[in-house]
A tleap script that builds the chain and sets N, CA, C and O, in Angstrom:
source leaprc.protein.ff14SB
mol = sequence {
  NMET THR ASP THR PRO LYS PHE SER PRO ASP
  THR ALA LEU ASP LEU TYR ILE GLN ALA VAL
  THR GLY LYS LYS ALA MET ASN PRO VAL VAL
  LEU ASP VAL ARG GLY LEU THR SER VAL SER
  ASP ALA PHE ILE ILE CYS SER GLY ARG SER
  ASN ARG GLN VAL LEU ALA ILE ALA ASP ASN
  ILE GLN VAL LYS LEU LYS ASN HIE GLY ILE
  LYS PRO LEU SER VAL GLU GLY LYS LYS GLU
  GLY HIE TRP VAL LEU LEU ASP TYR GLY HIE
  VAL VAL ILE HIE VAL PHE TYR GLU PRO VAL
  ARG THR PHE TYR ASP LEU GLU GLY LEU TRP
  ILE ASP ALA LYS ARG ILE LYS ILE ARG ASN
  LEU PRO ALA CGLU
}
set mol.1.N position { -20.089 -4.032 -10.137 }
set mol.1.CA position { -20.350 -3.847 -8.846 }
set mol.1.C position { -18.701 -4.200 -8.381 }
set mol.1.O position { -17.969 -4.856 -9.123 }
set mol.2.N position { -18.317 -3.746 -7.257 }
set mol.2.CA position { -16.923 -3.507 -6.947 }
set mol.2.C position { -17.012 -4.254 -5.395 }
set mol.2.O position { -17.998 -4.103 -4.674 }
set mol.3.N position { -15.817 -5.086 -5.003 }
set mol.3.CA position { -15.894 -5.471 -3.421 }
set mol.3.C position { -14.926 -4.390 -2.763 }
set mol.3.O position { -14.435 -4.748 -1.693 }
set mol.4.N position { -14.608 -3.253 -3.181 }
set mol.4.CA position { -13.891 -2.070 -2.613 }
set mol.4.C position { -14.895 -0.970 -2.096 }
set mol.4.O position { -15.728 -0.640 -2.941 }
set mol.5.N position { -14.974 -0.393 -0.984 }
set mol.5.CA position { -15.475 0.528 -0.646 }
set mol.5.C position { -14.866 1.937 -1.089 }
set mol.5.O position { -13.676 2.139 -1.327 }
set mol.6.N position { -16.039 3.002 -1.165 }
set mol.6.CA position { -15.344 4.311 -1.692 }
set mol.6.C position { -14.181 4.652 -0.981 }
set mol.6.O position { -14.097 4.284 0.190 }
set mol.7.N position { -13.433 5.180 -1.404 }
set mol.7.CA position { -12.377 6.003 -0.791 }
set mol.7.C position { -12.751 7.253 -0.124 }
set mol.7.O position { -13.454 8.161 -0.569 }
set mol.8.N position { -12.154 7.153 1.044 }
set mol.8.CA position { -12.204 8.299 1.958 }
set mol.8.C position { -11.080 8.488 2.784 }
set mol.8.O position { -10.887 7.611 3.626 }
set mol.9.N position { -10.328 9.392 2.737 }
set mol.9.CA position { -8.787 9.698 3.567 }
set mol.9.C position { -9.059 9.604 4.971 }
set mol.9.O position { -8.111 9.399 5.728 }
set mol.10.N position { -10.407 9.746 5.498 }
set mol.10.CA position { -10.473 9.822 6.939 }
set mol.10.C position { -11.028 8.100 7.544 }
set mol.10.O position { -10.651 7.643 8.623 }
set mol.11.N position { -11.764 7.516 6.789 }
set mol.11.CA position { -11.914 6.502 7.300 }
set mol.11.C position { -11.384 5.026 6.320 }
set mol.11.O position { -10.777 4.199 7.000 }
set mol.12.N position { -11.521 4.764 5.232 }
set mol.12.CA position { -11.397 3.769 4.715 }
set mol.12.C position { -9.713 3.461 4.494 }
set mol.12.O position { -9.338 2.296 4.364 }
set mol.13.N position { -8.763 4.569 4.465 }
set mol.13.CA position { -7.440 4.361 4.489 }
set mol.13.C position { -6.947 4.053 5.886 }
set mol.13.O position { -5.745 3.790 5.926 }
set mol.14.N position { -7.617 4.023 7.085 }
set mol.14.CA position { -7.253 3.543 8.278 }
set mol.14.C position { -7.139 1.882 8.075 }
set mol.14.O position { -6.140 1.305 8.503 }
set mol.15.N position { -7.962 1.314 7.556 }
set mol.15.CA position { -7.925 -0.190 7.454 }
set mol.15.C position { -6.832 -0.515 6.580 }
set mol.15.O position { -6.303 -1.599 6.824 }
set mol.16.N position { -6.242 0.309 5.388 }
set mol.16.CA position { -5.447 -0.256 4.561 }
set mol.16.C position { -3.877 -0.170 5.467 }
set mol.16.O position { -2.991 -1.022 5.524 }
set mol.17.N position { -3.941 1.067 6.057 }
set mol.17.CA position { -2.756 1.473 6.957 }
set mol.17.C position { -2.523 0.345 8.205 }
set mol.17.O position { -1.468 -0.219 8.497 }
set mol.18.N position { -3.512 0.239 8.679 }
set mol.18.CA position { -3.098 -0.879 9.745 }
set mol.18.C position { -2.952 -2.174 9.227 }
set mol.18.O position { -2.321 -2.861 10.029 }
set mol.19.N position { -3.357 -2.948 7.961 }
set mol.19.CA position { -3.300 -3.631 7.208 }
set mol.19.C position { -1.574 -3.797 6.899 }
set mol.19.O position { -0.875 -4.778 7.150 }
set mol.20.N position { -1.146 -2.434 6.245 }
set mol.20.CA position { 0.562 -2.442 5.984 }
set mol.20.C position { 1.351 -2.453 6.924 }
set mol.20.O position { 2.405 -3.083 6.839 }
set mol.21.N position { 0.968 -1.670 8.158 }
set mol.21.CA position { 1.757 -1.873 9.032 }
set mol.21.C position { 1.672 -2.992 10.331 }
set mol.21.O position { 2.107 -2.794 11.466 }
set mol.22.N position { 0.995 -4.201 9.839 }
set mol.22.CA position { 0.750 -5.234 10.747 }
set mol.22.C position { 2.053 -5.907 10.628 }
set mol.22.O position { 2.317 -6.363 11.740 }
set mol.23.N position { 3.020 -6.187 9.759 }
set mol.23.CA position { 4.076 -6.834 9.543 }
set mol.23.C position { 5.381 -6.052 9.855 }
set mol.23.O position { 6.386 -6.631 9.442 }
set mol.24.N position { 5.567 -5.054 10.388 }
set mol.24.CA position { 6.519 -4.412 10.515 }
set mol.24.C position { 7.118 -3.764 9.231 }
set mol.24.O position { 8.315 -3.788 8.948 }
set mol.25.N position { 6.096 -3.159 8.459 }
set mol.25.CA position { 6.444 -2.514 7.043 }
set mol.25.C position { 7.262 -1.357 7.333 }
set mol.25.O position { 6.843 -0.618 8.223 }
set mol.26.N position { 8.645 -0.969 6.598 }
set mol.26.CA position { 9.366 0.002 6.839 }
set mol.26.C position { 8.793 1.100 6.216 }
set mol.26.O position { 8.173 0.763 5.207 }
set mol.27.N position { 8.767 2.569 6.500 }
set mol.27.CA position { 8.883 3.788 6.161 }
set mol.27.C position { 7.551 3.815 5.360 }
set mol.27.O position { 7.653 4.123 4.173 }
set mol.28.N position { 6.305 3.530 5.855 }
set mol.28.CA position { 4.891 3.665 5.282 }
set mol.28.C position { 4.741 5.197 4.638 }
set mol.28.O position { 5.097 6.128 5.361 }
set mol.29.N position { 4.204 5.510 3.240 }
set mol.29.CA position { 3.805 6.771 2.640 }
set mol.29.C position { 2.502 6.521 1.960 }
set mol.29.O position { 2.270 5.558 1.230 }
set mol.30.N position { 1.634 7.525 2.284 }
set mol.30.CA position { 0.434 7.499 1.567 }
set mol.30.C position { 0.473 8.832 0.886 }
set mol.30.O position { 0.695 9.974 1.287 }
set mol.31.N position { 0.200 8.338 -0.208 }
set mol.31.CA position { -0.114 9.624 -1.293 }
set mol.31.C position { -1.272 9.590 -1.910 }
set mol.31.O position { -1.719 8.576 -2.446 }
set mol.32.N position { -1.949 10.909 -1.871 }
set mol.32.CA position { -3.273 11.226 -2.381 }
set mol.32.C position { -3.171 11.605 -3.988 }
set mol.32.O position { -3.025 12.770 -4.356 }
set mol.33.N position { -3.246 10.710 -4.724 }
set mol.33.CA position { -3.281 11.071 -6.121 }
set mol.33.C position { -4.596 11.397 -6.755 }
set mol.33.O position { -4.598 11.423 -7.985 }
set mol.34.N position { -5.496 11.601 -6.249 }
set mol.34.CA position { -6.612 12.123 -6.722 }
set mol.34.C position { -6.347 13.141 -7.689 }
set mol.34.O position { -5.239 13.629 -7.466 }
set mol.35.N position { -6.936 13.677 -8.708 }
set mol.35.CA position { -6.537 14.771 -9.766 }
set mol.35.C position { -5.138 14.538 -10.276 }
set mol.35.O position { -4.696 15.364 -11.075 }
set mol.36.N position { -4.447 13.603 -9.948 }
set mol.36.CA position { -3.069 13.314 -10.717 }
set mol.36.C position { -3.136 12.084 -11.775 }
set mol.36.O position { -2.364 12.060 -12.734 }
set mol.37.N position { -3.968 11.200 -11.583 }
set mol.37.CA position { -4.340 10.053 -12.382 }
set mol.37.C position { -5.746 9.443 -12.020 }
set mol.37.O position { -6.416 9.678 -11.015 }
set mol.38.N position { -6.037 8.600 -13.077 }
set mol.38.CA position { -7.421 8.120 -13.020 }
set mol.38.C position { -7.319 6.441 -12.395 }
set mol.38.O position { -8.239 5.662 -12.147 }
set mol.39.N position { -5.998 6.277 -12.277 }
set mol.39.CA position { -5.947 4.725 -11.846 }
set mol.39.C position { -6.463 4.447 -10.542 }
set mol.39.O position { -7.117 3.444 -10.257 }
set mol.40.N position { -6.066 5.598 -9.568 }
set mol.40.CA position { -6.552 5.623 -7.977 }
set mol.40.C position { -6.441 6.650 -7.236 }
set mol.40.O position { -5.764 7.642 -7.505 }
set mol.41.N position { -7.180 6.454 -6.135 }
set mol.41.CA position { -7.081 7.805 -5.388 }
set mol.41.C position { -5.722 7.955 -4.230 }
set mol.41.O position { -5.071 8.941 -3.885 }
set mol.42.N position { -5.662 6.819 -3.918 }
set mol.42.CA position { -4.433 6.709 -2.953 }
set mol.42.C position { -3.099 5.835 -3.365 }
set mol.42.O position { -3.500 4.902 -4.061 }
set mol.43.N position { -2.076 5.788 -3.252 }
set mol.43.CA position { -0.989 4.931 -3.025 }
set mol.43.C position { -0.464 4.820 -1.884 }
set mol.43.O position { -0.198 5.847 -1.260 }
set mol.44.N position { -0.205 3.621 -1.370 }
set mol.44.CA position { 0.156 3.481 0.036 }
set mol.44.C position { 1.727 2.630 -0.624 }
set mol.44.O position { 1.753 1.740 -1.474 }
set mol.45.N position { 2.743 3.165 -0.010 }
set mol.45.CA position { 3.990 2.635 -0.242 }
set mol.45.C position { 4.656 2.132 0.944 }
set mol.45.O position { 4.369 2.651 2.022 }
set mol.46.N position { 5.478 1.224 0.896 }
set mol.46.CA position { 5.921 0.784 1.985 }
set mol.46.C position { 7.281 -0.430 1.413 }
set mol.46.O position { 7.519 -0.712 0.238 }
set mol.47.N position { 7.805 -0.825 2.310 }
set mol.47.CA position { 9.074 -1.641 1.949 }
set mol.47.C position { 9.497 -2.928 3.277 }
set mol.47.O position { 9.155 -2.849 4.457 }
set mol.48.N position { 10.077 -3.723 2.825 }
set mol.48.CA position { 10.537 -4.695 3.874 }
set mol.48.C position { 12.124 -4.606 3.611 }
set mol.48.O position { 12.778 -3.965 2.789 }
set mol.49.N position { 12.507 -5.566 4.705 }
set mol.49.CA position { 14.152 -5.707 4.472 }
set mol.49.C position { 14.525 -6.565 3.890 }
set mol.49.O position { 15.681 -6.574 3.465 }
set mol.50.N position { 13.457 -7.818 3.626 }
set mol.50.CA position { 13.926 -8.916 2.605 }
set mol.50.C position { 12.872 -9.347 1.563 }
set mol.50.O position { 11.709 -9.008 1.781 }
set mol.51.N position { 13.113 -9.952 0.621 }
set mol.51.CA position { 11.837 -10.538 -0.266 }
set mol.51.C position { 11.012 -11.602 0.559 }
set mol.51.O position { 10.037 -12.209 0.114 }
set mol.52.N position { 11.508 -11.732 1.740 }
set mol.52.CA position { 10.596 -12.862 2.569 }
set mol.52.C position { 9.453 -12.021 3.397 }
set mol.52.O position { 8.250 -12.250 3.523 }
set mol.53.N position { 10.118 -11.166 3.815 }
set mol.53.CA position { 9.294 -9.713 4.485 }
set mol.53.C position { 8.317 -9.301 3.824 }
set mol.53.O position { 7.190 -9.197 4.309 }
set mol.54.N position { 8.679 -8.948 2.365 }
set mol.54.CA position { 7.934 -8.198 1.348 }
set mol.54.C position { 6.635 -9.289 1.233 }
set mol.54.O position { 5.496 -8.824 1.231 }
set mol.55.N position { 6.845 -10.750 1.139 }
set mol.55.CA position { 5.936 -11.516 0.930 }
set mol.55.C position { 4.889 -11.582 1.899 }
set mol.55.O position { 3.671 -11.554 1.719 }
set mol.56.N position { 5.667 -11.689 3.143 }
set mol.56.CA position { 4.722 -11.561 4.667 }
set mol.56.C position { 3.884 -10.476 4.755 }
set mol.56.O position { 2.772 -10.620 5.261 }
set mol.57.N position { 4.343 -9.145 4.233 }
set mol.57.CA position { 3.609 -8.182 4.308 }
set mol.57.C position { 2.424 -8.201 3.492 }
set mol.57.O position { 1.255 -8.036 3.841 }
set mol.58.N position { 2.885 -8.417 2.403 }
set mol.58.CA position { 1.668 -8.514 1.289 }
set mol.58.C position { 0.443 -9.602 1.648 }
set mol.58.O position { -0.767 -9.373 1.655 }
set mol.59.N position { 1.165 -10.911 1.956 }
set mol.59.CA position { 0.107 -11.851 2.714 }
set mol.59.C position { -0.735 -10.919 3.891 }
set mol.59.O position { -1.930 -10.630 3.949 }
set mol.60.N position { 0.054 -10.683 4.521 }
set mol.60.CA position { -0.734 -9.983 5.853 }
set mol.60.C position { -2.075 -8.734 5.487 }
set mol.60.O position { -3.128 -8.561 6.101 }
set mol.61.N position { -1.615 -8.111 4.435 }
set mol.61.CA position { -2.322 -7.073 4.095 }
set mol.61.C position { -3.787 -7.818 3.312 }
set mol.61.O position { -4.929 -7.571 3.702 }
set mol.62.N position { -3.494 -8.665 2.265 }
set mol.62.CA position { -4.497 -9.445 1.868 }
set mol.62.C position { -5.409 -10.211 2.898 }
set mol.62.O position { -6.634 -10.106 2.839 }
set mol.63.N position { -4.761 -11.003 3.866 }
set mol.63.CA position { -5.706 -11.405 5.100 }
set mol.63.C position { -6.652 -10.324 5.864 }
set mol.63.O position { -7.853 -10.334 6.138 }
set mol.64.N position { -5.860 -9.615 6.037 }
set mol.64.CA position { -6.484 -8.321 7.205 }
set mol.64.C position { -7.722 -7.819 6.189 }
set mol.64.O position { -8.879 -7.937 6.592 }
set mol.65.N position { -7.497 -7.350 5.082 }
set mol.65.CA position { -8.524 -6.688 4.265 }
set mol.65.C position { -9.692 -7.694 4.333 }
set mol.65.O position { -10.816 -7.440 4.767 }
set mol.66.N position { -9.222 -8.993 3.791 }
set mol.66.CA position { -10.126 -9.885 3.401 }
set mol.66.C position { -11.347 -9.987 4.610 }
set mol.66.O position { -12.564 -10.019 4.425 }
set mol.67.N position { -10.665 -10.024 5.790 }
set mol.67.CA position { -11.494 -10.123 6.748 }
set mol.67.C position { -12.648 -8.813 6.923 }
set mol.67.O position { -13.758 -8.990 7.426 }
set mol.68.N position { -12.286 -7.835 6.545 }
set mol.68.CA position { -13.404 -6.759 6.101 }
set mol.68.C position { -14.122 -6.774 5.183 }
set mol.68.O position { -14.970 -5.925 4.911 }
set mol.69.N position { -13.794 -8.012 4.434 }
set mol.69.CA position { -14.722 -7.958 3.119 }
set mol.69.C position { -13.878 -7.032 1.901 }
set mol.69.O position { -14.497 -6.523 0.966 }
set mol.70.N position { -12.668 -6.923 2.030 }
set mol.70.CA position { -12.101 -6.152 0.913 }
set mol.70.C position { -11.310 -7.066 0.255 }
set mol.70.O position { -10.437 -7.654 0.894 }
set mol.71.N position { -11.502 -7.323 -1.134 }
set mol.71.CA position { -10.665 -8.286 -1.815 }
set mol.71.C position { -9.751 -7.165 -2.968 }
set mol.71.O position { -10.234 -6.104 -3.365 }
set mol.72.N position { -8.700 -7.556 -3.271 }
set mol.72.CA position { -7.859 -6.974 -4.270 }
set mol.72.C position { -8.272 -7.322 -5.690 }
set mol.72.O position { -8.542 -8.473 -6.035 }
set mol.73.N position { -8.309 -6.202 -6.545 }
set mol.73.CA position { -8.889 -6.517 -7.889 }
set mol.73.C position { -7.607 -7.362 -8.683 }
set mol.73.O position { -7.761 -8.311 -9.452 }
set mol.74.N position { -6.456 -6.811 -8.319 }
set mol.74.CA position { -5.083 -7.832 -8.730 }
set mol.74.C position { -4.396 -7.566 -7.906 }
set mol.74.O position { -4.585 -6.697 -7.055 }
set mol.75.N position { -3.091 -8.572 -8.066 }
set mol.75.CA position { -2.008 -8.778 -7.314 }
set mol.75.C position { -0.987 -9.169 -8.190 }
set mol.75.O position { -1.147 -10.191 -8.857 }
set mol.76.N position { 0.136 -8.444 -8.296 }
set mol.76.CA position { 1.283 -8.661 -8.924 }
set mol.76.C position { 2.617 -8.696 -8.192 }
set mol.76.O position { 2.813 -7.969 -7.218 }
set mol.77.N position { 3.556 -9.562 -8.668 }
set mol.77.CA position { 4.914 -9.562 -7.998 }
set mol.77.C position { 4.876 -10.548 -6.993 }
set mol.77.O position { 5.890 -10.458 -6.300 }
set mol.78.N position { 4.196 -11.368 -6.661 }
set mol.78.CA position { 4.250 -12.354 -5.245 }
set mol.78.C position { 5.204 -13.483 -5.483 }
set mol.78.O position { 5.541 -14.153 -4.507 }
set mol.79.N position { 5.696 -13.782 -6.712 }
set mol.79.CA position { 6.723 -14.666 -7.022 }
set mol.79.C position { 7.960 -14.408 -6.782 }
set mol.79.O position { 8.784 -15.254 -6.435 }
set mol.80.N position { 8.254 -12.816 -7.006 }
set mol.80.CA position { 9.763 -12.631 -6.744 }
set mol.80.C position { 9.998 -11.972 -5.525 }
set mol.80.O position { 11.062 -12.157 -4.934 }
set mol.81.N position { 9.023 -11.130 -5.023 }
set mol.81.CA position { 9.241 -10.809 -3.498 }
set mol.81.C position { 9.833 -9.242 -3.866 }
set mol.81.O position { 9.843 -8.462 -2.914 }
set mol.82.N position { 10.205 -8.859 -4.855 }
set mol.82.CA position { 10.696 -7.347 -4.705 }
set mol.82.C position { 9.992 -6.168 -4.878 }
set mol.82.O position { 10.383 -5.141 -4.324 }
set mol.83.N position { 8.755 -6.187 -5.750 }
set mol.83.CA position { 7.836 -5.279 -5.649 }
set mol.83.C position { 6.451 -5.996 -6.004 }
set mol.83.O position { 6.217 -6.516 -7.095 }
set mol.84.N position { 5.433 -5.939 -4.758 }
set mol.84.CA position { 4.345 -6.512 -4.561 }
set mol.84.C position { 3.464 -5.467 -4.756 }
set mol.84.O position { 3.591 -4.491 -4.017 }
set mol.85.N position { 2.305 -5.464 -5.881 }
set mol.85.CA position { 1.286 -4.616 -6.236 }
set mol.85.C position { 0.268 -5.194 -5.833 }
set mol.85.O position { 0.046 -6.380 -6.075 }
set mol.86.N position { -0.571 -4.372 -5.096 }
set mol.86.CA position { -2.004 -4.859 -4.578 }
set mol.86.C position { -2.798 -3.764 -4.920 }
set mol.86.O position { -2.609 -2.647 -4.439 }
set mol.87.N position { -3.801 -4.060 -5.838 }
set mol.87.CA position { -4.537 -3.146 -6.632 }
set mol.87.C position { -6.253 -3.294 -6.072 }
set mol.87.O position { -7.138 -4.064 -6.445 }
set mol.88.N position { -6.254 -2.365 -5.183 }
set mol.88.CA position { -7.907 -2.420 -4.367 }
set mol.88.C position { -8.893 -1.375 -5.280 }
set mol.88.O position { -10.051 -1.074 -4.989 }
set mol.89.N position { -8.362 -1.049 -6.096 }
set mol.89.CA position { -9.412 0.088 -7.017 }
set mol.89.C position { -9.044 1.404 -6.313 }
set mol.89.O position { -8.112 2.039 -6.808 }
set mol.90.N position { -9.480 1.753 -5.537 }
set mol.90.CA position { -9.471 3.238 -5.066 }
set mol.90.C position { -7.864 3.389 -3.856 }
set mol.90.O position { -7.478 4.365 -3.213 }
set mol.91.N position { -7.489 2.489 -3.923 }
set mol.91.CA position { -6.215 2.501 -3.236 }
set mol.91.C position { -5.218 1.423 -3.899 }
set mol.91.O position { -5.567 0.283 -4.206 }
set mol.92.N position { -3.934 1.950 -4.074 }
set mol.92.CA position { -3.013 0.989 -4.803 }
set mol.92.C position { -1.925 0.922 -3.777 }
set mol.92.O position { -1.355 1.936 -3.375 }
set mol.93.N position { -1.510 -0.871 -3.154 }
set mol.93.CA position { -0.774 -0.572 -2.345 }
set mol.93.C position { 0.375 -1.516 -2.826 }
set mol.93.O position { 0.211 -2.653 -3.270 }
set mol.94.N position { 1.873 -0.697 -2.626 }
set mol.94.CA position { 3.045 -0.944 -3.378 }
set mol.94.C position { 4.021 -1.352 -2.145 }
set mol.94.O position { 4.444 -0.482 -1.384 }
set mol.95.N position { 4.363 -2.765 -1.986 }
set mol.95.CA position { 5.632 -3.253 -0.927 }
set mol.95.C position { 6.558 -3.720 -1.704 }
set mol.95.O position { 6.517 -4.682 -2.471 }
set mol.96.N position { 7.653 -2.771 -1.400 }
set mol.96.CA position { 8.987 -2.774 -1.921 }
set mol.96.C position { 9.956 -3.715 -1.112 }
set mol.96.O position { 9.874 -3.760 0.116 }
set mol.97.N position { 10.875 -4.467 -1.810 }
set mol.97.CA position { 12.215 -4.737 -1.105 }
set mol.97.C position { 12.956 -3.284 -1.109 }
set mol.97.O position { 13.197 -2.723 -2.177 }
set mol.98.N position { 13.239 -2.818 -0.092 }
set mol.98.CA position { 13.789 -1.768 0.271 }
set mol.98.C position { 15.075 -0.995 -0.997 }
set mol.98.O position { 15.138 0.178 -1.365 }
set mol.99.N position { 15.778 -1.937 -1.323 }
set mol.99.CA position { 16.787 -1.394 -2.369 }
set mol.99.C position { 15.700 -1.380 -3.767 }
set mol.99.O position { 15.904 -0.345 -4.402 }
set mol.100.N position { 14.875 -2.036 -4.253 }
set mol.100.CA position { 14.106 -1.814 -5.214 }
set mol.100.C position { 13.060 -0.412 -4.923 }
set mol.100.O position { 12.692 0.279 -5.873 }
set mol.101.N position { 12.756 -0.185 -3.871 }
set mol.101.CA position { 12.163 1.093 -3.661 }
set mol.101.C position { 12.858 2.337 -3.879 }
set mol.101.O position { 12.341 3.423 -4.140 }
set mol.102.N position { 14.202 2.043 -3.734 }
set mol.102.CA position { 15.112 3.389 -3.724 }
set mol.102.C position { 15.332 3.649 -5.122 }
set mol.102.O position { 15.389 4.818 -5.505 }
set mol.103.N position { 15.492 2.474 -6.110 }
set mol.103.CA position { 15.643 2.422 -7.367 }
set mol.103.C position { 14.735 2.998 -8.120 }
set mol.103.O position { 15.063 3.702 -9.075 }
set mol.104.N position { 13.725 2.819 -7.854 }
set mol.104.CA position { 12.232 2.908 -8.326 }
set mol.104.C position { 11.520 4.446 -7.791 }
set mol.104.O position { 10.685 5.145 -8.364 }
set mol.105.N position { 12.055 4.598 -6.772 }
set mol.105.CA position { 11.538 6.260 -6.256 }
set mol.105.C position { 10.228 6.516 -6.579 }
set mol.105.O position { 10.111 7.499 -7.310 }
set mol.106.N position { 8.985 5.848 -6.220 }
set mol.106.CA position { 7.674 6.464 -6.380 }
set mol.106.C position { 7.166 7.585 -6.200 }
set mol.106.O position { 6.393 8.233 -6.904 }
set mol.107.N position { 7.906 7.923 -4.640 }
set mol.107.CA position { 7.674 9.091 -4.164 }
set mol.107.C position { 7.900 10.400 -5.009 }
set mol.107.O position { 7.199 11.400 -5.167 }
set mol.108.N position { 9.280 9.985 -5.552 }
set mol.108.CA position { 9.906 11.242 -6.273 }
set mol.108.C position { 9.202 11.607 -7.680 }
set mol.108.O position { 9.135 12.705 -8.232 }
set mol.109.N position { 8.653 10.241 -8.131 }
set mol.109.CA position { 7.915 10.300 -9.286 }
set mol.109.C position { 6.445 11.183 -9.123 }
set mol.109.O position { 5.922 11.997 -9.885 }
set mol.110.N position { 6.091 10.741 -8.012 }
set mol.110.CA position { 4.754 11.562 -7.474 }
set mol.110.C position { 4.905 12.661 -6.761 }
set mol.110.O position { 4.046 13.060 -5.975 }
set mol.111.N position { 6.058 13.267 -6.985 }
set mol.111.CA position { 6.200 14.442 -6.113 }
set mol.111.C position { 5.134 15.390 -6.131 }
set mol.111.O position { 5.066 16.022 -5.076 }
set mol.112.N position { 4.323 15.680 -6.944 }
set mol.112.CA position { 3.195 16.560 -6.734 }
set mol.112.C position { 1.974 16.049 -5.758 }
set mol.112.O position { 1.186 16.859 -5.270 }
set mol.113.N position { 1.896 14.794 -5.542 }
set mol.113.CA position { 0.905 14.127 -4.758 }
set mol.113.C position { 1.118 14.534 -3.209 }
set mol.113.O position { 2.126 14.554 -2.503 }
set mol.114.N position { -0.394 14.887 -2.935 }
set mol.114.CA position { -0.019 15.504 -1.623 }
set mol.114.C position { 0.032 13.988 -0.683 }
set mol.114.O position { -0.558 12.931 -0.910 }
set mol.115.N position { 1.111 14.406 0.600 }
set mol.115.CA position { 0.952 13.196 1.564 }
set mol.115.C position { 0.353 13.238 2.822 }
set mol.115.O position { 0.538 14.111 3.670 }
set mol.116.N position { -0.479 12.121 2.923 }
set mol.116.CA position { -1.491 12.060 3.863 }
set mol.116.C position { -0.592 11.562 5.041 }
set mol.116.O position { 0.079 10.542 4.889 }
set mol.117.N position { -0.569 12.210 6.122 }
set mol.117.CA position { -0.301 12.160 7.489 }
set mol.117.C position { -0.977 10.765 7.983 }
set mol.117.O position { -2.200 10.619 7.991 }
set mol.118.N position { -0.010 9.693 8.418 }
set mol.118.CA position { -0.428 8.590 8.896 }
set mol.118.C position { -0.300 8.603 10.665 }
set mol.118.O position { 0.710 8.759 11.352 }
set mol.119.N position { -1.629 8.393 11.057 }
set mol.119.CA position { -1.899 8.810 12.469 }
set mol.119.C position { -1.263 7.437 13.217 }
set mol.119.O position { -1.115 6.415 12.548 }
set mol.120.N position { -0.932 7.470 14.509 }
set mol.120.CA position { -0.779 6.388 15.242 }
set mol.120.C position { 0.309 5.465 14.566 }
set mol.120.O position { -0.026 4.302 14.342 }
set mol.121.N position { 0.974 5.679 14.385 }
set mol.121.CA position { 2.243 4.602 13.480 }
set mol.121.C position { 2.942 3.914 14.369 }
set mol.121.O position { 3.607 4.512 15.215 }
set mol.122.N position { 2.903 2.687 14.319 }
set mol.122.CA position { 3.771 1.823 15.397 }
set mol.122.C position { 5.151 2.031 15.222 }
set mol.122.O position { 5.664 2.150 14.109 }
set mol.123.N position { 5.804 2.083 16.346 }
set mol.123.CA position { 7.243 2.176 16.667 }
set mol.123.C position { 8.062 1.149 15.899 }
set mol.123.O position { 7.697 -0.008 16.112 }
set mol.124.N position { 8.994 1.281 15.127 }
set mol.124.CA position { 9.805 0.334 14.991 }
set mol.124.C position { 10.633 -0.278 15.912 }
set mol.124.O position { 11.363 -1.206 15.565 }
savepdb mol mol.pdb
quit
């Protein structure tokens, strides 16, 4: 049994996106990786301007999703704050410090993944 809801691009992602954008995460991108990997259905990638902001974004995501009864299967990288990975099963969230995001270029590695448009993105 899992605490994560079944992935649905139309409904479940909205909660994750709201949680990601809650602390002014930069350049959020949602990739539909169904059919490309068995690890997850969607990757959400975003970044912060400092390691402190990265940690604040990751903490906010956990709190907001926990309020909806959604708990991560695992969390990695919170000590350093350069790349925090929050694994929610069907959705994996990557929160990067911006230079680290550029270096690893997950969007480039997953170029074949369909990008899911983010509705109502808050202005920076």
